[in-house]
LUMKOL-45287 format. One record per residue (C-alpha): x, y, z. Coordinates in steps of 0.5 Angstrom, whole numbers, plus 500, padded with zeros to 3 digits. Layout:
<lumros>
XYZ;...
</lumros>
This chain:
<lumros>
500500500;503507498;505512504;503519503;507525507;504530508;506537510;510543507;517542504;521547508;519544515;525542519;521536521;518534515;526534513;527530518;522525517;523525509;531524511;528518515;524515510;529515505;535512509;530507511;528505503;521507504;518509498;512515499;509521495;510528498;504532498;505539499;499542502;501549502;502548494;497543492;491545498;488540503;480538502;476539507;474532506;481529507;481533514;475531516;477524515;484525519;479529524;474523525;481518525;485522530;481527533;483535531;486536538;492532536;492535529;492542531;498545532;498551538;505552538;506553531;508560529;501561525;496559531;501564536;500569531;493569531;489574535;487572542;480572541;480567535;484562540;479562545;474557545;476553540;472546539;473542533;468546527;473552529;479548529;478545522;476551520;483554522;486549519;483549512;484557512;491555514;495548513;500550517;497549523;496542522;502538526;507535521;508531518;502527517;503520514;498516511;500509511;493507508;491502515;493507520;496515519;502518524;503525526;509528528;516525527;519520532;525515530;522509534;515509532;517510524;521505526;516500529;510502524;514501518;519494520;515490515;515495509;521496506;522497498;
</lumros>
C-alpha cells in the first residue's frame, strides 16, 4: 500500500521524516498542502480517525500569531476551519499508511510502523 506524507517541504520536521523514510528504503509520495491544498473531505476523515486535538498544532507560528479571540473556545468545527484556512496549523507530518495514520515524527514510532514495509 502506498505511503503519502502530507506537509510543507521547508518544515524541519518534514525534512527529518523524509530523510528517515529515504534512508530506510520506504517509498512514499509527498503532498505539499501549501501548494496543492487540502480538501475538506480529507481533513474531515483525518479528524474522524485521529481527532482535531491531535491535528491542530497550537505551537505553530501560524496559530500563535492568531488574535487571542480566535484562539479562544476552540471546538472541532472551529479547529477544522482554522486548519483548512491555513494548513500550516496542522501538525507535521501526517503520514497516511493506508491502514493507519501517524502524526509527527518520532524515529522509534516510524521504525515500528514500517518494520514490515521495505522497498
